[in-house]
C-alpha positions as CSV (number, residue, x, y, z in Angstrom):
1,X,-55.8,-15.9,-35.2
2,X,-52.5,-17.1,-36.2
3,X,-49.4,-15.9,-33.6
4,X,-47.0,-13.6,-34.3
5,X,-43.7,-14.7,-34.4
6,X,-42.8,-12.5,-31.3
7,X,-45.7,-13.4,-29.2
8,X,-44.4,-17.3,-30.2
9,X,-40.9,-16.0,-28.7
10,X,-42.3,-15.3,-25.4
11,X,-45.2,-17.5,-25.1
12,X,-44.1,-20.0,-22.4
13,X,-44.2,-20.1,-18.7
14,X,-41.3,-19.9,-15.7
15,X,-38.3,-17.7,-14.6
16,X,-36.8,-17.6,-18.7
17,X,-39.9,-16.5,-20.0
18,X,-39.5,-13.4,-17.2
19,X,-36.1,-12.8,-18.6
20,X,-36.6,-13.3,-21.7
21,X,-39.8,-10.4,-21.8
22,X,-37.5,-7.9,-19.9
23,X,-34.7,-8.0,-21.9
24,X,-37.2,-8.1,-25.4
25,X,-38.9,-4.9,-23.4
26,X,-35.8,-3.1,-22.5
27,X,-34.3,-3.5,-26.2
28,X,-37.8,-1.3,-27.5
29,X,-37.4,1.1,-25.1
30,X,-33.2,2.2,-25.8
31,X,-33.3,1.1,-29.5
32,X,-36.7,3.7,-29.4
33,X,-35.4,6.2,-27.3
34,X,-31.7,6.0,-29.4
35,X,-33.4,6.5,-33.0
36,X,-35.7,9.2,-31.2
37,X,-32.6,11.6,-30.4
38,X,-31.2,10.6,-33.8
39,X,-33.6,11.8,-35.3
40,X,-34.4,14.4,-33.0
41,X,-31.3,15.8,-31.9
42,X,-31.3,19.0,-29.4
43,X,-30.3,22.3,-31.8
44,X,-29.8,24.9,-29.5
45,X,-30.7,28.2,-30.1
46,X,-31.8,28.3,-34.0
47,X,-35.3,28.5,-35.6
48,X,-38.1,30.1,-33.7
49,X,-36.3,28.8,-30.8
50,X,-34.4,32.4,-31.0
51,X,-38.2,34.1,-31.3
52,X,-39.4,32.0,-28.2
53,X,-36.1,32.6,-26.2
54,X,-36.7,36.7,-27.4
55,X,-40.0,36.7,-25.7
56,X,-38.4,35.2,-22.7
57,X,-35.6,38.0,-22.7
58,X,-38.8,41.0,-22.6
59,X,-40.4,39.4,-19.3
60,X,-36.9,39.7,-18.2
61,X,-36.8,43.5,-19.7
62,X,-39.3,45.1,-20.3
63,X,-37.5,48.6,-20.9
64,X,-35.3,47.7,-23.6
65,X,-37.5,44.7,-25.9
66,X,-40.7,46.4,-25.9
67,X,-39.4,49.0,-28.2
68,X,-38.2,45.9,-30.4
69,X,-40.2,45.7,-33.6
70,X,-41.2,41.9,-33.4
71,X,-43.3,42.9,-30.0
72,X,-43.7,46.6,-30.4
73,X,-47.1,45.9,-31.7
74,X,-47.9,42.4,-30.3
75,X,-46.7,39.0,-30.6
76,X,-47.6,35.7,-30.2
77,X,-46.7,35.7,-25.9
78,X,-50.1,37.3,-25.3
79,X,-51.7,34.0,-25.7
80,X,-49.3,31.0,-23.7
81,X,-47.8,30.8,-19.9
82,X,-44.5,29.3,-21.6
83,X,-42.1,32.7,-21.6
84,X,-42.6,33.4,-17.7
85,X,-42.0,29.8,-17.2
86,X,-38.6,30.0,-19.7
87,X,-37.7,33.8,-18.2
88,X,-37.5,32.0,-14.9
89,X,-35.5,29.3,-15.8
90,X,-33.5,31.9,-17.9
91,X,-33.4,34.0,-14.8
92,X,-31.9,30.9,-12.3
93,X,-29.9,29.4,-14.9
94,X,-28.3,31.3,-17.8
95,X,-30.4,30.6,-21.3
96,X,-28.0,27.4,-22.8
97,X,-29.2,25.6,-19.3
98,X,-32.5,26.3,-19.9
99,X,-32.7,25.8,-23.4
100,X,-31.5,22.3,-22.9
101,X,-33.3,21.8,-19.9
102,X,-36.6,22.8,-22.0
103,X,-36.2,20.5,-25.0
104,X,-35.1,17.0,-23.1
105,X,-38.1,17.7,-20.7
106,X,-40.5,18.2,-23.7
107,X,-39.2,15.2,-25.5
108,X,-38.9,13.1,-23.2
109,X,-42.8,14.2,-22.2
110,X,-43.6,13.4,-26.0
111,X,-42.2,10.4,-26.0
112,X,-44.1,9.1,-23.0
113,X,-47.9,10.6,-24.8
114,X,-46.6,9.0,-27.7
115,X,-46.3,5.5,-26.0
116,X,-49.3,5.8,-23.7
117,X,-51.5,6.6,-27.0
118,X,-50.1,3.5,-28.9
119,X,-49.9,0.8,-26.1
120,X,-53.9,2.4,-25.5
121,X,-55.2,1.3,-29.1
122,X,-52.3,-1.6,-30.2
123,X,-53.2,-5.1,-30.3
124,X,-50.1,-5.7,-28.6
125,X,-46.9,-4.2,-27.3
126,X,-45.1,-5.6,-30.7
127,X,-47.2,-4.0,-32.9
128,X,-47.4,-0.9,-30.4
129,X,-43.7,-1.3,-30.7
130,X,-44.0,-0.6,-34.8
131,X,-46.2,2.4,-34.8
132,X,-43.2,3.9,-31.8
133,X,-40.7,3.4,-35.1
134,X,-43.0,4.8,-37.5
135,X,-43.0,7.4,-35.3
136,X,-39.5,8.3,-34.1
137,X,-37.9,6.9,-37.2
138,X,-40.6,8.7,-40.1
139,X,-40.8,11.8,-41.2
140,X,-42.3,14.3,-39.2
141,X,-42.2,16.9,-41.8
142,X,-45.9,18.5,-41.4
143,X,-45.5,22.3,-43.4
144,X,-45.3,24.0,-46.7
145,X,-40.8,25.0,-47.3
146,X,-39.5,22.2,-44.9
147,X,-39.8,24.7,-42.0
148,X,-42.0,22.5,-39.7
149,X,-41.6,19.4,-37.6
150,X,-43.1,17.3,-35.4
151,X,-41.1,16.7,-31.4
152,X,-38.8,19.7,-32.9
153,X,-34.9,20.1,-31.1
154,X,-34.9,24.1,-29.9
155,X,-37.1,25.9,-27.4
156,X,-40.8,26.5,-28.7
157,X,-44.2,25.4,-26.6
158,X,-45.6,24.2,-29.7
159,X,-43.2,20.5,-28.4
160,X,-45.2,20.6,-24.7
161,X,-48.6,21.5,-26.3
162,X,-47.5,18.4,-29.3
163,X,-47.0,16.3,-25.5
164,X,-49.9,17.1,-23.8
165,X,-52.1,16.7,-27.0
166,X,-50.5,12.9,-26.7
167,X,-51.4,12.4,-24.0
168,X,-54.8,13.8,-23.5
169,X,-55.6,11.2,-26.9
170,X,-54.5,8.7,-24.3
171,X,-57.1,9.5,-22.0
172,X,-59.9,9.9,-24.1
173,X,-59.1,6.3,-25.6
174,X,-59.3,5.3,-21.7
175,X,-62.6,7.1,-21.8
176,X,-60.5,9.7,-18.9
177,X,-62.9,12.0,-20.3
178,X,-61.9,14.9,-16.9
179,X,-58.1,13.8,-17.4
180,X,-57.9,14.8,-20.7
181,X,-59.8,18.0,-20.4
182,X,-57.6,19.1,-17.8
183,X,-54.1,18.1,-20.2
184,X,-56.4,19.7,-22.9
185,X,-56.3,23.3,-21.6
186,X,-52.9,23.3,-20.4
187,X,-52.0,22.1,-24.2
188,X,-54.3,25.4,-25.0
189,X,-52.1,27.3,-22.6
190,X,-49.6,26.1,-24.4
191,X,-49.8,26.4,-27.4
192,X,-53.6,27.1,-28.4
193,X,-52.6,26.7,-32.4
194,X,-51.3,23.0,-31.9
195,X,-53.5,21.9,-28.9
196,X,-56.9,22.7,-30.8
197,X,-56.2,19.7,-33.2
198,X,-55.9,17.7,-30.4
199,X,-59.4,18.9,-29.1
200,X,-60.5,18.3,-32.5
201,X,-59.8,15.1,-33.0
202,X,-60.7,14.1,-29.6
203,X,-64.2,15.5,-30.7
204,X,-65.0,13.2,-33.3
205,X,-63.8,10.1,-31.8
206,X,-66.2,10.4,-29.1
207,X,-68.9,11.1,-31.7
208,X,-67.5,8.1,-34.3
209,X,-67.9,6.1,-30.9
210,X,-71.3,7.3,-29.5
211,X,-73.6,9.4,-31.7
212,X,-74.5,11.1,-28.8
213,X,-70.2,12.8,-28.6
214,X,-71.8,15.2,-31.5
215,X,-72.5,17.6,-29.4
216,X,-69.2,18.6,-28.5
217,X,-67.9,19.2,-32.2
218,X,-70.9,21.2,-33.5
219,X,-71.1,23.0,-29.9
220,X,-67.8,23.8,-30.7
221,X,-68.4,25.1,-33.9
222,X,-71.4,27.6,-32.8
223,X,-68.9,28.7,-29.6
224,X,-66.5,29.6,-32.3
225,X,-68.8,31.7,-34.2
226,X,-70.6,33.1,-31.8
227,X,-67.8,34.8,-30.2
228,X,-66.9,36.0,-33.6
229,X,-70.3,37.5,-33.7
230,X,-70.0,38.7,-30.3
231,X,-66.9,40.9,-31.3
232,X,-65.3,39.4,-28.8
233,X,-60.9,39.4,-29.2
234,X,-59.7,38.0,-31.4
235,X,-62.4,36.2,-33.0
236,X,-64.0,39.4,-34.0
237,X,-61.1,39.1,-36.8
238,X,-63.2,36.2,-38.5
239,X,-64.8,37.7,-40.7
240,X,-62.3,40.3,-41.3
241,X,-61.0,39.9,-44.4
242,X,-56.9,40.9,-45.3
243,X,-56.6,44.0,-47.2
244,X,-54.6,43.1,-50.6
245,X,-51.2,44.8,-49.9
246,X,-51.3,43.2,-45.7
247,X,-52.5,39.9,-47.6
248,X,-49.6,40.5,-51.0
249,X,-46.6,41.0,-48.1
250,X,-47.7,37.5,-45.9
251,X,-47.8,35.5,-49.4
252,X,-44.4,36.8,-50.2
253,X,-42.5,36.3,-46.8
254,X,-44.7,33.2,-45.2
255,X,-45.9,31.8,-48.1
256,X,-45.5,28.5,-46.5
257,X,-48.9,29.9,-44.7
258,X,-50.7,29.3,-48.0
259,X,-51.5,25.9,-49.1
260,X,-51.4,26.6,-52.6
261,X,-48.1,28.2,-52.1
262,X,-46.6,24.5,-50.9
263,X,-44.3,22.9,-52.8
264,X,-44.7,19.3,-54.4
265,X,-42.6,17.7,-52.5
266,X,-44.7,19.0,-49.5
267,X,-48.0,18.1,-50.9
268,X,-46.8,14.6,-51.0
269,X,-45.3,14.0,-47.6
270,X,-48.7,15.5,-46.7
271,X,-50.7,12.5,-48.9
272,X,-48.8,10.1,-47.4
273,X,-49.1,11.0,-44.2
274,X,-52.6,10.8,-44.5
275,X,-52.5,7.9,-46.6
276,X,-50.0,5.5,-43.7
277,X,-53.1,7.0,-41.4
278,X,-56.0,6.1,-43.8
279,X,-54.5,2.5,-44.5
280,X,-53.9,2.1,-40.9
281,X,-57.5,2.9,-40.3
282,X,-57.8,-0.1,-42.9
283,X,-56.8,-2.3,-41.2
284,X,-57.3,-2.0,-38.2
285,X,-60.9,-1.7,-35.4
286,X,-62.3,-0.3,-32.7
287,X,-60.9,2.4,-30.4
288,X,-57.5,1.9,-33.2
289,X,-59.4,2.2,-36.1
290,X,-61.6,5.3,-34.9
291,X,-59.0,7.5,-33.1
292,X,-56.8,6.8,-37.0
293,X,-60.4,8.1,-38.4
294,X,-61.2,11.1,-36.2
295,X,-57.1,12.4,-37.6
296,X,-57.8,11.8,-41.3
297,X,-61.0,13.6,-40.5
298,X,-60.0,16.4,-38.8
299,X,-57.2,16.7,-40.8
300,X,-59.7,17.1,-44.1
301,X,-61.7,19.5,-42.8
302,X,-58.9,21.8,-41.3
303,X,-56.8,22.3,-44.9
304,X,-60.4,22.8,-46.3
305,X,-61.2,25.8,-44.3
306,X,-57.5,27.0,-44.6
307,X,-58.2,27.3,-48.0
308,X,-61.6,28.5,-48.8
309,X,-61.6,30.8,-45.4
310,X,-57.8,31.5,-45.8
311,X,-56.7,32.3,-49.1
312,X,-60.1,32.4,-51.2
313,X,-62.4,34.6,-49.2
314,X,-58.5,36.0,-46.8
315,X,-60.0,36.0,-43.5
316,X,-57.5,37.9,-41.1
317,X,-58.5,35.5,-38.1
318,X,-58.2,32.2,-41.1
319,X,-55.1,32.8,-42.2
320,X,-53.5,34.1,-38.3
321,X,-54.7,30.4,-36.8
322,X,-52.9,28.3,-39.3
323,X,-55.7,26.0,-39.8
324,X,-52.9,23.8,-42.0
325,X,-50.9,23.2,-38.5
326,X,-53.7,20.6,-37.7
327,X,-51.4,18.2,-40.2
328,X,-49.2,17.9,-37.5
329,X,-50.8,14.8,-35.4
330,X,-52.1,13.4,-39.2
331,X,-48.3,13.1,-39.5
332,X,-47.8,11.7,-36.3
333,X,-50.6,9.1,-37.2
334,X,-49.7,8.6,-40.6
335,X,-45.9,7.1,-39.6
336,X,-47.2,5.2,-37.1
337,X,-49.9,3.6,-39.7
338,X,-47.1,2.8,-42.3
339,X,-45.5,1.5,-39.0
340,X,-48.3,-0.7,-38.4
341,X,-48.9,-1.8,-42.3
342,X,-44.9,-3.0,-42.5
343,X,-45.6,-4.8,-39.4
344,X,-48.5,-6.6,-40.4
345,X,-47.5,-6.9,-43.7
346,X,-44.1,-9.0,-42.5
347,X,-46.3,-11.4,-40.6
348,X,-48.0,-12.8,-43.5
349,X,-44.6,-12.7,-45.1
350,X,-46.8,-13.1,-48.7
351,X,-45.1,-10.1,-50.9
352,X,-43.7,-8.3,-48.3
353,X,-40.2,-8.3,-49.8
354,X,-41.2,-7.0,-53.3
355,X,-44.1,-4.7,-51.4
356,X,-41.4,-3.3,-49.5
357,X,-38.7,-3.0,-51.9
358,X,-41.5,-0.6,-53.8
359,X,-42.2,1.5,-51.1
360,X,-38.2,2.2,-49.9
361,X,-37.7,2.5,-53.6
362,X,-40.2,4.8,-54.0
363,X,-38.8,6.7,-50.2
364,X,-35.3,7.4,-51.9
365,X,-37.0,9.4,-54.8
366,X,-39.6,11.3,-52.3
367,X,-38.3,14.5,-53.9
368,X,-40.2,13.6,-56.8
369,X,-43.9,13.0,-57.2
370,X,-43.3,9.6,-59.7
371,X,-41.5,8.7,-56.1
372,X,-44.0,9.9,-53.4
373,X,-47.1,8.1,-55.8
374,X,-44.5,5.2,-55.8
375,X,-45.2,5.2,-51.7
376,X,-48.8,5.8,-51.6
377,X,-49.2,3.2,-53.7
378,X,-47.8,0.2,-52.4
379,X,-49.0,1.4,-48.9
380,X,-52.6,0.9,-50.6
381,X,-51.4,-2.6,-51.9
382,X,-49.9,-3.5,-48.5
383,X,-53.2,-2.4,-47.2
384,X,-54.9,-4.7,-49.7
385,X,-52.6,-7.7,-49.1
386,X,-53.3,-7.1,-45.1
387,X,-57.0,-7.1,-45.6
388,X,-58.2,-9.7,-48.8
389,X,-54.5,-11.6,-48.9
390,X,-53.8,-12.3,-51.9
391,X,-51.6,-14.9,-54.5
392,X,-47.5,-14.4,-54.0
393,X,-46.4,-12.6,-56.7
394,X,-44.3,-14.5,-59.6
395,X,-40.8,-14.5,-59.2
396,X,-40.3,-12.0,-62.3
397,X,-42.5,-9.5,-60.1
398,X,-40.4,-9.8,-56.9
399,X,-37.7,-9.6,-58.9
400,X,-38.3,-6.6,-61.1
401,X,-39.5,-4.7,-57.2
402,X,-36.3,-5.7,-56.1
403,X,-34.4,-4.7,-58.9
404,X,-36.4,-1.2,-59.3
405,X,-34.9,-1.2,-55.2
406,X,-31.6,-2.1,-56.5
407,X,-31.2,0.8,-59.2
408,X,-32.9,3.4,-57.0
409,X,-30.1,2.8,-54.1
410,X,-27.1,2.7,-56.7
411,X,-28.0,5.5,-58.5
412,X,-29.7,7.4,-55.2
413,X,-28.9,6.0,-51.6
414,X,-25.5,5.3,-52.7
415,X,-24.2,8.3,-54.3
416,X,-25.6,10.2,-51.4
417,X,-24.2,8.6,-48.5
418,X,-20.9,9.0,-50.9
419,X,-21.7,13.0,-50.4
420,X,-22.4,12.8,-46.7
421,X,-19.1,10.3,-45.8
422,X,-17.0,14.0,-46.2
423,X,-19.5,15.6,-43.9
424,X,-20.0,13.5,-41.4
425,X,-18.2,15.3,-38.8
426,X,-20.3,18.5,-39.5
427,X,-23.6,15.7,-39.4
428,X,-22.4,15.4,-35.2
429,X,-21.9,19.1,-35.0
430,X,-25.3,20.1,-36.2
431,X,-23.7,22.2,-39.2
432,X,-24.7,19.1,-41.4
433,X,-26.9,16.7,-42.0
434,X,-27.7,13.6,-43.8
435,X,-30.5,12.9,-46.6
436,X,-33.1,11.4,-43.5
437,X,-35.5,10.0,-46.0
438,X,-32.9,7.4,-46.4
439,X,-31.4,7.3,-43.3
440,X,-35.0,6.9,-41.7
441,X,-36.7,4.9,-44.1
442,X,-34.2,1.8,-43.4
443,X,-34.1,2.3,-40.2
444,X,-37.7,1.4,-40.2
445,X,-37.8,-0.9,-43.2
446,X,-35.1,-3.5,-41.4
447,X,-35.9,-2.8,-37.5
448,X,-39.6,-3.6,-38.7
449,X,-38.4,-6.8,-40.5
450,X,-36.5,-7.1,-37.1
451,X,-39.6,-7.4,-35.2
452,X,-41.1,-10.1,-37.1
453,X,-39.1,-12.5,-37.2
454,X,-38.6,-15.3,-34.7
455,X,-35.8,-16.0,-35.2
456,X,-34.2,-12.4,-34.0
457,X,-36.5,-12.4,-31.2
458,X,-35.3,-15.9,-29.9
459,X,-32.7,-14.1,-29.0
460,X,-33.0,-11.6,-26.2
461,X,-29.0,-10.3,-26.5
462,X,-29.7,-9.6,-30.1
463,X,-32.2,-6.8,-30.4
464,X,-30.6,-5.8,-26.9
465,X,-27.2,-4.8,-28.4
466,X,-28.3,-3.8,-31.1
467,X,-30.4,-1.3,-29.4
468,X,-28.2,-0.5,-27.1
469,X,-25.4,1.0,-29.9
470,X,-28.4,2.8,-31.3
471,X,-29.5,4.1,-27.6
472,X,-25.2,5.4,-27.4
473,X,-24.9,6.6,-30.7
474,X,-28.2,8.5,-29.8
475,X,-27.1,10.1,-26.9
476,X,-23.3,10.7,-28.6
477,X,-25.1,12.7,-31.1
478,X,-28.3,14.0,-29.7
479,X,-26.4,17.8,-28.3
480,X,-26.0,19.1,-32.5
481,X,-25.5,22.7,-31.3
482,X,-22.7,24.2,-33.4
483,X,-20.1,25.9,-32.1
484,X,-21.5,29.4,-33.2
485,X,-24.8,28.3,-31.2
486,X,-22.4,27.4,-27.5
487,X,-20.9,30.6,-28.5
488,X,-23.7,32.9,-28.1
489,X,-24.7,31.0,-25.1
490,X,-21.9,31.2,-23.1
491,X,-22.2,35.6,-23.7
492,X,-25.6,36.0,-22.7
493,X,-25.7,38.1,-20.0
494,X,-22.4,38.9,-19.6
495,X,-20.3,42.4,-21.0
496,X,-19.5,42.9,-24.4
497,X,-17.3,45.0,-25.6
498,X,-20.1,46.9,-27.8
499,X,-22.7,47.7,-24.9
500,X,-20.9,50.5,-23.1
501,X,-21.3,52.1,-26.6
502,X,-24.8,51.8,-26.4
503,X,-27.5,52.5,-23.7
504,X,-30.3,50.2,-23.0
505,X,-33.0,51.5,-25.7
506,X,-31.0,51.8,-28.6
507,X,-32.0,49.9,-31.9
508,X,-28.9,48.0,-33.4
509,X,-29.2,46.6,-37.4
510,X,-26.6,43.3,-37.0
511,X,-26.8,42.0,-40.6
512,X,-27.9,38.7,-40.3
513,X,-28.1,38.7,-36.8
514,X,-31.0,38.5,-35.0
515,X,-30.0,36.6,-31.9
516,X,-26.3,38.4,-31.7
517,X,-28.4,41.8,-31.1
518,X,-30.6,40.1,-29.0
519,X,-28.6,37.8,-26.8
520,X,-24.9,39.8,-27.2
521,X,-26.4,42.8,-27.0
522,X,-29.0,42.7,-25.0
523,X,-31.1,45.5,-27.6
524,X,-33.5,45.6,-29.5
525,X,-32.8,44.2,-33.5
526,X,-33.6,47.3,-35.8
527,X,-34.8,44.4,-38.8
528,X,-34.5,40.7,-39.6
529,X,-35.9,38.2,-41.9
530,X,-36.7,36.3,-38.6
531,X,-38.6,39.3,-37.1
532,X,-41.1,39.1,-40.3
533,X,-42.6,36.3,-38.9
534,X,-45.1,38.3,-36.8
535,X,-45.8,40.4,-40.0
536,X,-49.5,37.4,-40.5
537,X,-50.8,38.9,-37.0
538,X,-50.4,42.4,-37.1
539,X,-51.1,45.0,-40.2
540,X,-49.0,47.4,-38.5
541,X,-46.0,45.1,-37.6
542,X,-45.8,44.4,-41.6
543,X,-45.5,48.2,-43.1
544,X,-43.4,48.8,-40.4
545,X,-40.8,45.5,-41.8
546,X,-41.4,46.8,-44.7
547,X,-40.4,50.4,-44.3
548,X,-37.4,49.2,-42.4
549,X,-36.3,46.1,-44.8
550,X,-36.4,49.7,-47.1
551,X,-34.2,51.6,-45.1
552,X,-31.1,48.4,-44.6
553,X,-31.9,48.2,-48.2
554,X,-27.9,49.3,-49.5
555,X,-26.0,47.2,-46.5
556,X,-28.4,43.9,-47.3
557,X,-29.5,43.3,-50.7
558,X,-31.4,40.3,-49.7
559,X,-35.2,40.7,-50.2
560,X,-36.8,40.4,-47.2
561,X,-40.4,39.7,-48.3
562,X,-39.0,36.9,-51.2
563,X,-35.9,35.6,-49.4
564,X,-37.7,31.9,-50.0
565,X,-36.9,31.9,-53.3
566,X,-33.4,34.4,-52.8
567,X,-31.5,33.1,-56.2
568,X,-27.7,31.7,-55.6
569,X,-26.6,35.2,-58.2
570,X,-27.7,37.3,-56.0
571,X,-25.7,35.6,-52.9
572,X,-22.7,35.8,-55.0
573,X,-23.1,39.5,-55.9
574,X,-22.8,40.2,-52.7
575,X,-19.8,38.2,-52.2
576,X,-17.9,40.5,-54.6
577,X,-19.6,43.9,-54.2
578,X,-19.9,44.2,-50.4
579,X,-21.1,47.8,-49.1
580,X,-19.0,50.8,-49.5
581,X,-19.4,53.6,-46.5
582,X,-21.1,55.4,-48.1
583,X,-23.8,53.0,-48.1
584,X,-23.7,53.0,-44.6
585,X,-23.6,56.2,-44.4
586,X,-27.1,56.7,-46.5
587,X,-28.7,53.8,-43.9
588,X,-27.6,55.8,-41.0
589,X,-28.8,59.6,-42.2
590,X,-32.0,58.1,-42.8
591,X,-34.6,59.6,-39.9
592,X,-35.9,56.7,-39.0
593,X,-32.6,54.5,-39.4
594,X,-31.2,52.8,-36.8
595,X,-29.4,53.7,-33.7
596,X,-26.1,51.2,-33.9
597,X,-25.2,48.9,-36.9
598,X,-22.2,46.2,-36.6
599,X,-20.8,44.4,-39.5
600,X,-17.6,42.0,-40.5
601,X,-16.5,45.8,-42.5
602,X,-13.9,47.8,-41.0
603,X,-14.1,51.4,-42.8
604,X,-10.6,52.6,-42.0
605,X,-10.9,54.4,-37.8
606,X,-14.5,55.0,-38.5
607,X,-15.7,52.2,-36.4
608,X,-16.6,52.4,-32.7
609,X,-15.6,49.2,-31.1
610,X,-13.5,46.1,-32.4
611,X,-14.2,42.6,-31.2
612,X,-12.8,39.6,-32.9
613,X,-15.4,37.1,-31.6
614,X,-15.2,33.4,-33.4
615,X,-18.4,33.2,-34.7
616,X,-18.5,32.1,-38.9
617,X,-21.5,33.6,-41.1
618,X,-23.6,30.8,-41.8
619,X,-23.0,29.2,-45.0
620,X,-26.5,28.0,-45.3
621,X,-27.1,31.8,-46.0
622,X,-23.5,33.3,-47.6
623,X,-22.1,30.1,-49.0
624,X,-19.3,32.2,-50.4
625,X,-18.8,34.4,-47.9
626,X,-15.3,33.6,-45.2
627,X,-15.6,33.7,-42.2
628,X,-15.3,37.5,-40.3
629,X,-11.9,38.4,-38.7
630,X,-14.1,40.6,-36.5
631,X,-17.3,42.3,-36.0
632,X,-17.2,46.5,-36.4
633,X,-19.7,48.3,-33.8
634,X,-20.9,51.6,-35.7
635,X,-22.5,54.3,-34.0
636,X,-24.9,56.4,-36.0
637,X,-25.1,59.6,-34.0
638,X,-20.6,59.3,-35.4
639,X,-21.1,58.2,-38.9
640,X,-24.8,60.5,-40.3
641,X,-21.8,63.2,-40.3
642,X,-19.1,61.1,-41.9
643,X,-18.8,60.6,-45.6
644,X,-16.1,59.2,-48.0
645,X,-14.1,56.6,-47.1
646,X,-14.0,52.6,-48.6
647,X,-13.6,49.3,-47.2
């Protein structure tokens, strides 16, 4: 086999060879860590990180938070050891430092797991670096509605379960099966929904290697069915069908859990990741091929089960297990395969520039089906080029490919970058982010080409300089908490002006402010869209969530079930027609209403307390709303007997 350019650069002996190899190794490490921090920044208490922080607070203050809607009928906290760990860290260091430490530790564990896995299945260090580059800089989306990404930048047990599964797969490839089993058990204890796909992929990998190991996946299926037939919770829900009202509510509120509700964009990236993993399997041999094939087969089977069992048969357990989550591992291997295929193509040089231009042009248009198909087609052509070889494309063909890329860059890339320039400050603070497709794929292609270029790698200081700059940029921008996030973290655990008016069991409705109610007031939240995340796991939570959403409807006209597709006109209507005092009275007079309400509007002198907290309205939700000068606490025991008034 022809030596790779990178290997040529390192294939001399003596002290200088060791020095050169050390420099290149340092460049790889710094560059990959820097890119990871740029692509997976720390976001603070956002997204599901709010819910898991709430579960930790439940451990610390059960007498207060056990009444909260999200916990009242049970939660995912019953299936993880993560909450007690998080709660202990919060009690010792505070929620801000605990969150920061856990994300940093989880991402380091994740990266070391990825390095271990791909170093085991790569032909050499350079190929490993190309695969890791794909994982780090590639699009990490693996769900509908762009909800979930691997390697998240906020605190959830998903991050740790993913990391442990990567370590476990490395042990399986190395045939350290007892160690792999121990790691898998810990991963399950953190987050079973994320860990089980890793177990399934491990079983298929071993079965592809030795047919005697087919007993493992078969035994797993039989145990699953046996526990269901024996009526052991939660497996007894396998043969229970969701009733229509519960099913419809879950489909509206959590549409991303239903494959048939995914957008073309989501399906496109799923198939791009599948194509990346499949193409890598076609150009690899031995353990590397088996691990890619195992992940593709496992993900495909999981998607079929999710579609048939969840959407056609409406099985409660299948819907709750969310089998589509198996695609997180497909996204990791798919991105790695993309980096690997690009690297091998650039080694051959023939047609590399033309095919890469088509791939990049497709990435620029990836919000359209045509762009995603172009990416898959380019990957297929790259794989054919690597496996079979083909005559060099004509000059006109190469020119046409390059022109397609140039035109795409002119019409899409440059305008996006231009629009990003005024928002650079927002990008560094986490409020806004650039088009990740352009950013990620530009880095992916340029650096893959750099790794394969002998003229670049013969001079170790060149990649080391670039990698050092990327690493510095990553460190400087990794903490992208907004000002609001940092203010909330500072107030957690402190006495706030509103708290002296509230008993520990009072349920507070803070309009679109779950984390403010939980973290600033340390009180149960009456209802919020975020708390609706639990409706797929409990029919009682679903009924209560819908009832409470109807109660607060006069104060928040958003549809709590269909907020995914809330039209812009409804946001503008809310800004123009703010709730009146009579709306507040209606909510407070409801027999099942909240004990207190926090609003950003002052109704004469009817509020119990004013708090000039410097928090901005979430413009991602209320684009036309101005930041409030203050928040006002209204006690429903006082408001219910009053009428009239105006803002």
